[in-house]
N, C-alpha and C positions, 0 to 999 in steps of 0.2 A: 696524360689527359687532365691532371690535375694541376698542372703546372711545376716547374722546379723540381721533376723528380718524384713528386709526391703521389702515389697510389693509395687506392681505398684502403689496402690492409693498414698502411701506417699514417693515416689521415689523424688517427686520436692520439699519436704519439706527440708530445711537445717540440717545438722547434725552437732553437736558441739555447740561452745558457742552462735550461731545467733540461734540456735534452741530455746533457752529461751525466745529471744526477739522478742515479737510480732510485727505484721505489715510488716512482710518480704515480702509479695506481694506486698503492696504498694510500698516499696522501689524499688523492680524491677521493677515494671510498670513504677516509677518515672525515673528509670534510663533509660529503653527502649525508653521513651518518648522526655528523654533529646538528646539520641543519633541517633534518628529519623530527617532523612533529608526530608525537604519539598519536595512535588511532584514537579515535573518540569511540566510547562503546555506550551503548543504551544500557540503561540499569537492567536486571534481569526481570521478568516478568514473574510475578509471584501471585498466588491466589490469597493474599492477605485481604480482609474485608475493608481496611482502611484505604487501599486502593482507590483511586478515583475512577468510575468506570461511567462511559459516557451515558446519556440517558436517551439519546435519539442516536441512530444510526443513518448512514447513508443507504441507497438502496443497493448499492454495489456491497457494501460491508455486510448488510445485512444477509445478503445472497452468499456472501464468503463464510458467514457465520453456519448458515443451514447447507452449505456445501451444493449450492445451486448454481446456476447461470443466472445473469442479470436478467434476462428476456423472463426466464420463467418467475424470477421475482417480481417483476412488474407484471405478469400475467395473475400472479397470486393477488396483488395488490388490486387489479381491476374485478378479479372475480370475487373480492370482499373477504378474502381468507386472510389477509394480512395486513394488519391495520398500518394505516400511515397517516402521518402528520404532515401538514402543509405549512410552510414558513415561507412568505411570500410565494415565490414560484419555484421552492425548494420542496423537494419531497422527502421527509425524513420516518423511519421505522423506530417507534420506540424498542427501546433494548427489550424490555419484558414481553412486549409483543412476539417477539420471536420465541420466547421460551413458552407461551401460551400457544402459539401456533403449533410447537412442536408437540404438545400435550395433548391439545384439540385432535391432532392426527393420530395420536397415539391411542386416544379414547374413541377415534370413529367419527368424530364431530367435526362438521366444515363450518366456516365462517366465523368471523371474529364478535358478530352481534348476533342474538337471540332471531332464529329466522333468517338469517343473512341468504341471499341468492344473488346470482348474478344479476337479476333483474332489479334488487333493491340497492344494488351496490351505489357508494357515494360518488363514484367516478364516472356517471352517465355522462354523455354527450351534451356540451352546453349550447345552448341556442345560438345559433350564428356561427358555429364551427362546421 
């Protein structure tokens, strides 16, 4: 099927002068090991205050921190309960706003501005949309 008496089982075996020399598997394995690159590992995450912490999170990152879904995070933003900063067309959540949101929820207060309500949301429909 593979020509010249070769079968699927012996296709990996060398043909020619190397066929008579034993230990070809070990030589191949040693060659592969010598060419293998070490795995890159990220440094461990520590709670050092020296570490750089992002000031702004994407909505998806903020949702992960809060352990909620992306859609729920956008609903909280639209309701004025989770603060958002727009940079161009990108929506970013300040890192401290996530902590403030949790603190307000624990205290039973809703909205990130005094008297915030869905009607006073900064994300009202724009004219012409």
